[in-house]
N, C-alpha and C positions, 0 to 999 in steps of 0.2 A: 684222501684230500693231499697226502705225499706224492699219490702219483699225479694231481691234476698239477702239482707245483712244478713236477717236474718236466710235464710236458711243454708247460709254459715257459720256462727257462732255456729249453733246447730251440724255442722260438726267438726270444729274447737275443739270445746270444749267438745264434748262425744266421738267422735272416730277418729277424725285423718282424714286428708284432703283426703290421700290415700284410706279408707276405708268408705268415705263418701256415705252414699244414700240420694239424693237431696229430700229433702221435696217437697211437692206438696205446692203449692202457691194461692190456693184459699179460699178466705172468710176472709180475714183480717189477715194471719198467722204471728206471731208476735215470735219473740226467746226465745226460752224455755231452762231453765238450772235449774237442778235439782240435790241437794246435799242431799246424803243419810248416814245415819250412822245407826248401826244395835247395839244393845246390848241384851244381855242374861240377863234378870232381876233375875230369880232364877230358880233352879230345887227343890227348897224344896215350893210345893205349896200345896195344899189341894185334889188337883187330885193325884190320884196314879199315878205315874211315870211321873208327869206333869212337863213341863215348863211354863213360861211367859219369853216372849221376846218384844221387842220393838223397832221400826222403827222411827226416827227421819228425817221428810223430811223439805227440806229447799228451798223455791221458791226464786232462786238468777235470777229471769228473769224479764223483765217488764210488765209479760202478767199473768192473773190469771190462777191458776188450778182450774178446776171446779168440779163437780161430773160427768161429762160424756166426758172430751176431755182427757183422760190419764190413763193408766194403768201400774203399775210396774210388771215385770215378772222377775222370777229367779228361779234359783233350789237350791233345800236344802235337805241334806239326809233325805229322805222320813220318815215323821213323820205323823200321824193323828192331825188334825186341829180340835179344840174344837170351839163352838159358842161363839162367846162375851159374857160374863156375864154383863159388863156393854156398854153404848153407845161409839163407836170408829168414827173417822174421816174416817176410811177406814176399810177394812176386807180382811184378807189373805186366799185366797181360793186354794184348792188342785184342782188341772188341772188333771194329770195321772203321773203316776211314781214319780220322784222328781221336777217336773215342778209346780210352784205355780204361783200366781198372787196376787197382792194387788191391790184391785179396791176402791175408794172413794165411801161413802155412801151417801144417798140420801142428798143433801143441803152442800155437802161438798164445801168450798173454802179456796185457800190458795194465798193471795196478794202477789204480789212483795216483797221480803225481809224478808216474815214471814215464822215461821217454823210451825210444827206440831208432835204431838208424835202421835203412833198409837200402842197399843199393842194388842198383841194376845196370845194364849194358844194351846197348843197340848200338847201330850203325847209321852213318849221316850226321854228322856233328853238330854238334848245338852253339851257337856264340851269341843268340840276341835274346833279350827280354821278350821279345815277341814268341820265342819257340818255347817256352817253358811253358810247363802244367798250368791250364787256366778251366776257369769255371769248375773248380772242385767242389764234390759233393759227397756227402756220407749218405748211404744208406743202411739201416740196423734192419735186422732181422729177427723173427721170433724164432724160438726152439724148433718150431718146424721148418724153419727155411723160407717162411712168408716175409715178404717187405712189410715193415711195420712204420719206418718214418722215414723221409727224407730231408737232410739239415743242408744246407750251402755252408762252407766252410769260410766263416768271417778272419778267424786269426790265420792266416797264411801269409808267410813271408819268403823272400827270392833271396837268397846271398850274393853279393854282386861278383861279377864278372871282372878280375882283376889281375887274374898270373895270364902268361903268356900261354899255357895248356888250356886256359878257359876262353879267351881271347880269338885263338886260329884254328883252324878245322883241322887240325894234325900235323905232322911231317911235310907232308906236302903241299900246305898252303904257302904259298910264296908273297902274299900281298903284306906289307908291312902293316905293323900294329896302328889301327887309328888313335889318335891322340893329338893333343896340341903342338907338341914338337914335330911330327909328321905333316901337321895340317899346315905348320908355319913354313915347313920345306916346299911343300906342294904349291903354295901359293906365292912364291917368289917367283912365278911365271907371270904374276900382273901387276903392273901397276896403277896407280891413280891418275885418270883422263880429265881434261877440263871439260865445262858442259859442253863446249862448241865441237868437240871431238866424239860426241856420244852419238850412237845411230838414234836417228830421227824416229822411226817408227819400227815396231817389231810385228808382224815380220817386217823384212825390207822390200819395198817396192823396188821394181824393175829401173825407176827412173826417178830421180827427186831433185829438183833444183828449184833457189830460191833469187829472190832478187829484190832490191832496196825496197823500203815500207812495210805498213802493218795496218791490219782491217780491225778495227774494233768490232770484235766481236759483243752482240749482246741481243737481249730480247726482240729488239727493232727489227731484226733481222727474219722477216718472215720466212715460209719455206714453200716454195712453189713447185709443184711436181706435176709431170706428164701424167695425163690418163695411165693408170696400170700401176703407179709407182705411190697408190696410197696406202700402202702397208708400210712402205720406207720411210717416209715422210712422217707417219705417225710414230714409228720407232723411233726416227730422230729425234723429233720434237721430246718424247718423254724423255729420252737421254740428255736431250740439252738442258732440259729443266732441271735436271741434278747439278747443272757446272753453273746457271745463270740464275737459279732460283725463281725461275717466273716461266710461265707456259708461253711456247713458240707459237705463233698463228700457223697453221697450214692451209694453203690456197692453192687452187688450180686456175686462178685468172692470171693474167699477164701483170708484171708489176711495173710499176712506174720509177721505182726506187731500188737501192740495193737489196738483194737479197740472198736466200739460199736455194740455187736450181739444179732440181733434180731431173735428171733427162735421160731418154734410150735415146743412142745414137750409133754410128758404126764407129767401135773401136778396136783396134787390133795392137798387141804389143806382144814384142818378141816372137809372132805369128800366131799367136793365142787370142783369140775371140770371146771365148765363154767366159765370164766371169770378169772379164777386162773391164776398166774403168780408166777414166781421167778427172783427177781433181786440181780445180785452179782456184788460187785464193789472189783475189786483187783488188782494187780500188772500184770494181763495179760489185763487190762480193764474193760469194762461194759459187762455183759451177761445180756439179758432179755430173760427168757424163757416162753411162755405162753401155756396154753392148745387151746387156739384159736387165733383169732386175737385180739378180744376186750382185752383178759388177757395180750397180748403184750403190748397193747396201755393203758393198767391201769400202766404196770410196767415203761412205759415212763414217766407217769404222776407222779408215786412218784420218778423217776429219776430227772425230772423236780423241784419236792418239797424239795428233799434231797439239792438243791442249795443254799448256804448261800445269805441271803438278799441281801449283797452288791454287790453279781453279777447282780441282778434285779435293784438295783440303779444305779450301774456304770458297763458296760458291761466289762468285762475283759478279757485279751488273756490267763490267766491260772486262772481256779478256783479250789483249792484244795479239794478233795473228801475224806472222811474218808472211808476205806474198811467197806463195808456193805453188810449184808447178810439178805434178805428180802423172805418169803414166805406167799403168801398173796392170799386170796380170798373173796369175797363179801358175808354178812351175808344174804342179801334179793337179791335174782334176779331183783325184780323191786324195782327201785328207781328212783324216777319221781318228776318233777315240772310242777304243773300247772300255765298256764298265761292266763288271760283274757285280750284281747285286743279288745273288743267288747264296753265295757264300757268307756273306753280312749283308743284310738289308741297310737301303738308303733310303729315306721319305721321297716322296713326290718333289716337296717342296727342295729337298738338296739336288734332284736332279733338274727342276727347273735352273737354278745356280749355276748349274755346271754348263748348261744351254748356254746361258749368257754368255758365260766364261770362252766358252768354244766358240762362240759366234763374235766375240770383241777380237779374237787371235786369228779369225777367218777358215775356221776350221769347219769341214761343211758335212761330215759325216759321223754319225753317232750307231757304233753297234752296240745294240741293248741286249747285254747277256742277262733274261731273266730265268732261265732255266739250266739245274746244275744237280749234283748228286745232295747238295745240301739244303737246297731250296726250289720251288717252284712260286714264281713271283708274279703272275699275269692270271687275272682270273679269265677263265673259256667259259661261254656259256656253253649248259649242257654236261658240264664236267667239273662239276663243283669240289670233287674231292682232290683235285689238284690244288687248290687252293685250301681247303678244310684240312686236308692232310699233307699236303705236299709244300705248305707254305709256314710250317709252324713246325718248331724242334721241342721236344721234351723227354724226359728220363721214360725208358722202356724197360721193361724185365728182358726182351731178347731181340735180337734183331730181324727176327722171323716176323715178327709184329708188323701191321702196316701202320707205324708210325716213324717220323724220324727221328733219331736220336739226337742227342748233345752233340754239336761241332762249335770250334774253334770259340769256346770258352761261352757257349750261349746257356749254359746251366739246367737244370733239371727242368722248369717251368717254362711253360710257351708263354710269349709276350711278358717277361719278366721284365721291369725296370731299368731302364740302363742296358739292355743287351740287344743284342742285333741279330738273333737267330730267327724270328718269326717276323711275319709282314709280308704284304702284296699289294699290288695297284687293282685299282677294280677298272673295270671295263671304261670308266668316264675317265679316272686318273690316266690311261693310256691315250684316251682320244685326247684328253688336254695335253699331254706331253706332245702327242704328235703334232697338234696345233702350234702348240709353243715354237717347238722344232722348226716348222715350216716357215712362220715368219721371220725366223732368223736364217733361213736360207740352210735348214740341218737338215738332212735327210736321216731318220732312224731307221736302222736296219735291225730286223729282229731276228733273233737266234734262237731255234731249238734244237738244242745238240743230243744226235743220236748217232750211232749206235750206245756208246758210251756215254759217261758223263750223265747216265738217265734214271738214278737212283730215287728222286723224288716224283718223278712220274712212275717208274715202277710202283714205287707204295702208295702211290695215290689211285693206281688202276688197280691194284690188291685189294685195297680196300672198296672200292667200286664192284669189283669181282665178288667179294665176300657178301658184300649190302643184296646184290639181285640174286645170288644163288641161295640166302637165306630167304628171300620172297619167292623161292621157286623157279626164278625166270634164266634159265641158263642161256639161252641163247643172248639175251641183254648183258649179262655178266662175262661175256667170252668177247661181245663185241671190240671193244677197246684193249684188251688184257698183252701185257707186255713180254710175258716172260713165259719159257716152257716149262712147266711145274715139274718136270720129270730131268730137267738137267742138273746133271753133277759134276760139272766144269770145274775145275779150280784155278781160279786165276787170282792175281792183286792188280789194283788198278794204280798208276803213279799215286794218288792221293790215298791209296790203304785200303779200298773196296774190293770187297769179295763178291759182290752181287749189284754192280750199276752197270750191267751191259743187257741192251733188250734182246728178243729174239728174233733173227733174221728170218728164221722159219713161217712164223705166223704173218698171215694177212691181217690180222687185227693191229698189229704193229704198223705197218704203212696206213691203215685205215685212221689209225689214232692220229698220225701226223698228218694225215689230209685234214682231219678234224682241225686239229688245231689252228694249221693253216688258215681253212674258210674261217674261222671264227676272228682272227686275228686282220684277215681280207677285210672282213665286217667292217673292224675298228677301224681300219684308214679310209674305209669310204664314209662311214660317219664323221670322218673329221674332214671329210673331202678332199683326200687324197689318193692316189695310186698306188698300191703296193705292187711293185715289179721286182724286187728283191727280196731273197729269203737264206738266211745264214744257216745253212744244215750243220753247222758244228764238224763231227768226224774224227775228232781227234783222242788221242792215248787209248785206244781201243788194246785192253792188256793181251800178252801172251795166253792161250792156254783156253781163252773162251769158245764157246761153240763146240769143243773136243769132245764132250762127253753131252750131247745135248740130242735126245733122240728126233724132234726135229729136225736140226741142222743136218743130223745125218741122212734122214729123209730128202731134205734139200740137196744135199751132195751126192746122193745115189740118181736122182732126177736129172742133176747138172752135171753129170762126170767131166765137163771142160774146167768146173771150179778146181778139181782136184784135191783141196787141200782146205781145212777150216779157216786158217789163216787169210784165204782168199776171201773170205764171205762178206768181209767189210767192204772189198770193191762191188762185189754184187749187189750189197746192201744200197750202197750209193748210187749204183746204175739204176737200180730201179726207183729209187727215191727222186733222182733226178728227172729221170723220165715223168713222173706223176707231176712233179715241179713246174716240168717244161710245159704239160698241157696246159698248166695256169698261167702260161707265159711269164714265170719266173726266172728270172736269172740266178742261177743257184752259187753262193758263197759258201766257202770252208776253209776249215784247217787246213794244212798242207797235206795232211795224211789223205785227203777225199782223193787226190789225183797219183798218188803212190801205190806200190805192190810191194808185195814182200817176196823174195827171192828165196829158193829152196833153204838157204842158209839163213835166212829171216832179214836180211838186208833190205831195206826201203831203195825201191825205185822208181823214175819217172814212169807213169802209166800215160800215155799217149792218146789214151780211149776219149777222152773229154775234150779233147784241144778242139777251139771250134764250134762247142756246143754250149755254151754260155754258162760255163765252169768257171770260177775265178778263185785260186785259191791264195789264202793268205800264209806268207811264209814266216813263221817266227824263229827255225831254228838255223841261226848261222854259226854256232859255236860249236856244235858237236855233228852238222852236216855242212860245211863251212860253205861249201859251192851249190847248194840245193837252191836258193834262189834264182843264181845264174841259170843254174840246169833247169828249170822249168821254163823261166822266160825264154832260153835258146831253143825248148820244145814247141814255143808259141803259144803257151797259156799266158793269159791277162795277168799280171800277178800285183798283189799289194802286199809289202814288204814291213813286217810287224818286227825288224831284229831286234831280240831279247837282249843283247849285249847294247842295243842304242835307245829301247823305245818303250822298256817295259817299268813303269812307272811303279810296282809293287817291289821291284828290285832295290835294296839300302843303297842310300846315298854311298854308306862306306862301311865298313867293320866293326867301327865302334859298336858296342852291346846294347847301349842305351836308343843307338838310331834305328827304328824300326823297319820292317822289311824282310824279304826274301833274300836269298843268297845262291841259290842252286845254281844260277848262271852269273854269279859274279857281283860286281855292283855296278848299278846303272847312278849317274849324277846328271847334273843340269849340261855340263859340258858333254857328255857323251850323246845328249839329244841333240845339241849343236852340231855336233862333229859327224855328222855322217854323210858318206859319198856313195848314191844308191846305184850309180852304175859300175861301180868298182868299190867294192865293199872290204875289199881287203885293205885299203888303205887306210882305215877308221877302226878296225878291231884287230887288236895285236896280242890279244892274251886268253888264253883259255880261263875258264871260270874259276881255276886255282892259283891265276895269276902266271902260269907258264908261257912262253912266248907260241905263239901259234904259226904252222909250218904250211904255206899255201902251193908248194911245190907238188906239180902234176893237177892240179884243180884247175875245175873247168871256169873259163872268163868268158862275162857277158859279151856276146857278140853284139858291134855297135848296131845291127840292124835290129837287135833286140830289145832295145831300149825302148822301142816305141810300145813294148808289152809292159813294161810297168806304169800300172796303171797308177800307182800311186803309194801313201805309204801312212801306217796307223799306229797310234799310241795304245798300249792296254793298263789296264788298272783292274789286277785282280785281287778279291777281297779277301783272303785268308786272314790277313792282319789288319785288315782296315776296319774298324771299328768307330762309326758314326760320320758326321759330317765333316768334324774338323780334322780325323786323320784322313779321310779321303782327300781334303784341300791340301794338306799337307804333302801328300805323297804326290799329288799333281805339280803342285805349284814349287818351285819356277819350272819345273822340268818341262811342262808344257810351252815355255814360250822358246825353249831351245827346238823343241819338236817343231812348232808352228814355224821357225826360221829354214828348219831344214825341209818341211812342206810346201809353203809359199814361196821363200826368197831365190831370186836366179839362182844358175850354178854358180858357188864360189871359186874364186881362182885357185884355191890351194886343192879343190877335189881336180885339177887339170894336173898337178905336179906329180911326176912319178918319182923324183929323188926323194926320199924317204924325209932327208937331213932338211933339205931346202921347203917340202911340203910342211913339217911341222914347224918351222919358223913363220911361214904363212899363216897357219893355223895359229899361232900362239898370238899373232899381231891382230888377227880376227876376232880370238876368243877375247881377249883384253878389251877390245870396245864393245863386245855385248856384255860381258861380264860387269862393265860398269854402268852401260845404259841399264841393266837388271836393277843395280844397287843404287843407282842415284834418279832413275826414272818409274821404273816398271813397279819395283817393289813397294814405294809409298803409294803408289797410285792403286794398287790391287787391296791397299786399306783401307780403301774406300769405295772402290768401283763395286756396285750393286750391292751395298750396305756394308763390303769389305770381306775378303776372304784370308782364311788361314793360309797363308804362306809360310813355308819355312826361309829362317832367317839364319845361313850357315854360321855356328861358332868361329871364334877367331882362331887363327894359330898364334901360339906363343912358346916360347923357351926362355930361361934365368941361365947366362952366361956371367961367369964372376960377378955375380951380385946384379948383374943387368939384364932388366926384363926388356925382352924383342917380341913383339907382336906385328900380326896381319891380317887380312882378311882375303876369303877367298873371290870377293864382289867388292872392287875398289868402289869406297864410298860410303860403306859403311861406316861406323863410327863404334870404335873400341871403346868400353870401359870398365874400369876395374876397381876392385877394393882389397885392400891390405889388410882389414880387421876381422876376416872370416866371413863376411857377411855377403849376399847376393849384389851385384852391383845393378844401380837403377840408372834412370837417366839423369840422376843428380850426380852420379858419381865422377869422380875426374875420367876425363877424355885421355886416351892415350893417343900423343902425335908424334913422340920420338922414343928412343931408348931412355930407360930411367932407372934409377940404382932403387932398388926394393931390398928388404928383408924378410923373410920366411915366406909362408904359402900367399898366392896371388890368384884373386877369382876375376875372370874376365867374360863380358858378352860383347856380343855384335849388336849395334841398334842402327836401324834405319831411319830417314825423317820424318815417318809417320810414328816412332817411338814404339815399333815393334821390336822384339830382341829375339838373339838364339838362346839355346840353354846355355848354361855356365861352362867354363871349362875352370881347371885349378892348375897350376904350375907351381914348383917351389926350387930352392937351390939343393943341388946335387950334392 
């Protein structure tokens, strides 16, 4: 009876009855409870870029924890762990990727009711709550060392980051500490503008004029569409219904009265015809003429953007529209967003919501990143292991087993509630996504990333290999195998993996890729769409791969011109490109696919693929400052994905509570807006640590190379992104700044060489854009497509001589404050001018839809 009681107690206290894994009851099992707290001690250590952290363990059970009967497993943003310099009761060990464990040292003993501290050190500073150990669980072992039970830690606390040495990344971090006072100073560059000064549409059209008069927009204005525009008419009718609360008729007949007219016709704006449109609102109704169906669609989105916010807040039978004339076309033909659903999974419904959002802001490419080390998210006919093994994460006793271990806090149990480590899209899901995107003039680009970032595929194909070998089918077992089983190479990837690169010497590796492409192509065909682009990944192949692989050595002997294992990545891409070209696929890839390594390891432009249907995506503008310029100058069609501007997963600032990564510094909405594609040196001034950049001697983009900039792309990598709300928070409102950079015509400040004059011009432009976000776009996003979880920036504030001063990053937000210690609400006093206060004050920003920021607190010093 005692044993059963304690087994149940484990479940109740750690993981709940419904998700209980019953402990075995042999050998004197006792109830085990473990309270865990974690603290970052300091990033200012005598180790370069080092950090010191501390676990505190408290044994609340009635049984001893010994040096052999337990281990604590967790995930943490991957960082090298250093050997302890002083004896500790336990040691933190890196297993693989972001998976770690804390194990007791010899002689460890923790009696009931006792606590112990375990310090450990590593490199790469920790400054965010999203960096800390996540997904903690304890594995208990028998006397024989076998796993006996697994329990998730429920009693876990993270001590706050309050001191300078916790909030900065060490002595070399030159960024000021985020906080209300710093925010207040930053916000001084913007001021409140009246409604008539706001930007009419985001992204800005090429030409917009208004004239006296208004049109009463209501459901009596039927939609009349030319043949071939049935989809655009249907989409507009659906969107209009949300505004006027009534179906709007769609007709192909010639009307006798006012209406909404969708037409195809010759339209050219700024020399651009593709996706161009004209929008006219006058006494005759509304006319949208596009050079193509996409142009008509973007004209409808501009019409919807002109609708007053009141219509989005409360549907109205009559909406007054000012007589307006718009002539518009995109600056770039390629306007993309990348979404990683492999590190943390997103549902199909979330993907569809994001596609709606992209369409509204005229984004036309969606790079769907469904394969990674931590997850394979797309069902592939004939390779069931890709989703049976590669689409779920769970505890495993060792990294050699064909199972994906926990990552990013996904915990020990596959498909656990409120965890995002497991999941995939069926073929039907993917076809639905393709069709949904196509209706909104968005092209979905699939990505299968090899040779690196391939651990999920490797583990899945190893499971397939073992299955067929057990059946005695060696030929079938090797058909899609991805590894050299005798490879003893030692390497560590950027995300901490030691086993995530495929063999380039196996024909089965290429056969696997072709099989996957073939099955994806079938899904496009089922959706009624051509598949003419494949993104092959190709990034972050670590040093040391293939150096001790017999298969790679054989390949090098047979191809002596390759010379060095580090050149095998270029060989792999060459062979892969040839195979994809036979399928008439344009091959996209991260910048590394068109780079080679010199003898010293320096990355150099490889001219081999110029003119051969290869499109590099360039993210690295901080550590190889002129790479995008060099590739465009070399003749490559380039997509710019600058990390300092367009990485949505980079944190807005260095506030510990602000989620996100920061290895490339901090990226806010203004950074997405402030981008000069043909002279990137004008808009990126600092290193990731805040040190001024030096552009002396670097290669500038040649005027004739501008035509090689195909477009720009934003990215959302998902290491810190858990679920829909967090994804939307990271995307919005950054996406709006990106859309302006992607669509709007060249801005005056981009052409100003004098830095002071340029920054004055930028400040004026940003003030208009920031006001437009606060007064128009954010409140609309609260209702658009059922409402999005956008970020409302916290106010800046300080108290000087008993007087509260406060301001906002986006003028038009309302600041509300409380002096009684409570959280400000929509009923709290509004801050309108400097006010006398005593004691601490809490403040929040609110928009017109009632959405608020997180609170900040200031006090008298």
